[in-house]
Residue, then its C-alpha position, 0 to 999 in steps of 0.5 A: m177741803a179734804r174729807v175727814n173720818i174718825g174711827r176707833e179700833g181697840d185703844t187707838v183712834l183712827l183718823h182718815i184724812g184725804g185717803k191716808t189713815h193715821v193711827l193715834p194712841w188715845e192720849a194723843a187723840l185727846h191732846i189733839s182734840r183739845a188743841l183743835y177745840e182751843k184753836a177753833k174757839l179763837a177762830e170763832e172769836h175772830a169771825k164774830a169780833n164785831d158782834i162781840i165788840m157790840d155786845q161788850a160795848m152794851a155791857t160796858r154802857l150798862d155797867l155790867p162787871f164782866g167781859f166777853s173776850n180776853n182779846r185786848v184789841i176787842q176790849r179796846e174797840a168795845m170801849k171805844e164803841a161804848q164811849w163814842n157810838s151815838e146809838l148806844r149813847k142815845n139808848i143807854p145814856e147813863p153808864s152807871g146810873i149816877r146822874t151828873r150832879e149827884r155827889m159820890g165819895t166817902p162818908d164822913v167819919v164821926r167820932g164820938d158816941p155812935k148812939k147819938y148819930k143813929 
């Protein structure tokens, strides 16, 4: 891996990579740093995919309303884990806290004097 040094001189950014020096305007340096950050976060997501899948599967089993990744492949795998992983199913048996014999649905609409039905 090439050695990288970053410096500043006035309103320019100096980037030393493998013995070559690149002089960048500060605006270009900011754009490059944002792009590097975004790609690094995607690479981190790829490297930690198995951990993210298991965390998302647990969150799904616990019926938590948020996700840990926007990657559809990771989301699909997390859903499979939440549905079929026997360890998760054993430790978190009821995904939404609703027992199998409980009835859920819409309440009845009763017409008439509301004071009667309180």
